[in-house]
C-alpha angles and dihedrals in degrees: 000000000000126000121233116250113262120228107219136170119256116290093252090061092061130090119198123210106218101215098191145060144236126012097353092050090055092049091050090050091048091050091050090053091051088055096043090245120144117233140197121208130199134207141178128225090261090057098048091118097041119125092239089062091051091048093050092049092051100043108017102075126212094329096036101106139030133176119235133180094232140008086218096061108099092186091058092048091052091048091053090047090054095046092048093042093237118182097194142026125218111196097190109203127318120015106056098348096112099024106117091190090059092045090049091049092051092055101034102045121108091263096040122201136186118266108219099223135053119320114280091248091058091046089052093047098046099030092075112076092212095051088048092050092049092050091047093051091049088058096045093254110149117245135179112278112261142072122344099196136050113282117210100159118085096212093048091049091051091051090052090049091052090052091050091049090051092048091055093047091050089052095053100262103149096193107034119196130190124208120218108201135181101241093215094046129102144180093045093304122138098019127130134169130229124192097172123053089216088067093049102093097051093047092045091054091048093052092044091052091046091050091051092052099042104032104020089235125096093198112134131196121211117201146149119279109231106206107189112044148119121238111230133177137199118212113219129186128184139164131236093276088067089210105104114037117170132193130236096204135266137299134204112220100170097124102088143149122262087266093060092256115143119247107166127022131186134197128240102036100234137014116203092178092069104023134045119230130187089233142041100280093186090057093047092052091047091049097050091047091051093046091050094050091047090058093042091054092046094057095036092244106209110186142013120326144152129226110209121210142187114215116192125216091260091054102258113145123210124186112237105180146312121251108209096202144058110288131220092247097051090113096071091054089050092047095059094042137087131184117217089342095309116122123198095078114182111196093191088056089050090049094053095041095052093041089056090056107268116137118249089247097203141062132222092270088060092060116084133177133219131181131330134295134194133192124212116200105211107207136172097236142110113246089186089061097051091280093297111182116251120225123208147074127313108222100178137010111174136152140175117259117240133168088237094054134079122184125196117186142146092202107115125223091252125070110298127201109211109234109238090211091074139044112280095244110152109175148339119231117197116196126188130201137172091234138004096268092053090046092055093046092050091045091055091045090055092050092047091051094044118110111202115163135161146138139225129228090277093051096253117145118262126264123226142165095247094111090048091052091048091052094047095048090081091058102049115137091004116127 
């Protein structure tokens, strides 16, 4: 299905409500300024000292910043939008980014606005893992073996699990595992493993109850647990016509915490010139890009989105899910890309521009790629203690400037108390290199030059994941 073109006023007549915080809020504001679009930021009491608040005060003008009690309160966001005369809402990532009900409300209310993201119908269609799996299978796109519709009945779910166990045994898997997943979940939430069918019922009930509490939907997905894989992504961008989506390459996001949260990402997704794989990595990357674009064209995908893939050690790809939003790691896809020979691609800028009605203005042949990029997520946490968040004050965050380095952070130059209400993410560092060896060397140089200091309430020095990132740099794009 294709969306009808939207007739919108010129970009400079818009005002965007930035419905988020921290680093992503700053990047949205920066993108708005590049486009000549006014913006309005929000903040809570806990975020009064955040860099996104300082940026909004400096660059947002009289209607550039409003205080709210919660980023999760849709009524407050709508009230701010009305007071500031906003014409569009950018949800960033997290919070309302993949909430089709929120997106629908933004567009359908009496004073309708533009939701900067895919249309709410697409978010609804692709936001459910089971709907996505069903669509993928109808197009011949490979998916993980298991159910392709919501399962609410315990006996039915157990029968599906038994079939998946048998499938693995018949295919030589000596220790089969079944995943029980909340169908409406995302970001690794609402997923548990079962390696014994006798455990199935109790785990199924736990996941179903969790899904009902967290996502207001008890639907559960049963599928095979693939043990040895890399996590790859395809970056897709389309305009409001939904007719001409293009891709901005692939990413490898396999270096994660024990809770399946990404910590280091690399673009492109494989590199056969530096690493040996037991499969044709060029073919796999080509296949997952083509599969992703096939689905995007089918649904008329009309903004920024990411198709997430599992690739097994023998080179078999399986679609995991579609993220209908901008992702944290969008910057590495942008860094290796150029449009019509022009580097400096900003995918958040492209997202805003196309959401406000401008045509994409280029085709796939106009997008080229050069070199490699990695993203370090700098986080106040202790990898040695199961990635437990660290609580305290950041005294100094400094780095050396390089033409191959981008830093995105909301941590101000002054002392910064990390709000305990949010994840202790501090900064994103994006490093570029001509080849993988140069990328690794520059990544390590950045980490060696980085100054990150802080203390907790007892005066003990801060904990961070810098050593973890340094160790993992040697393994990027290895299988």
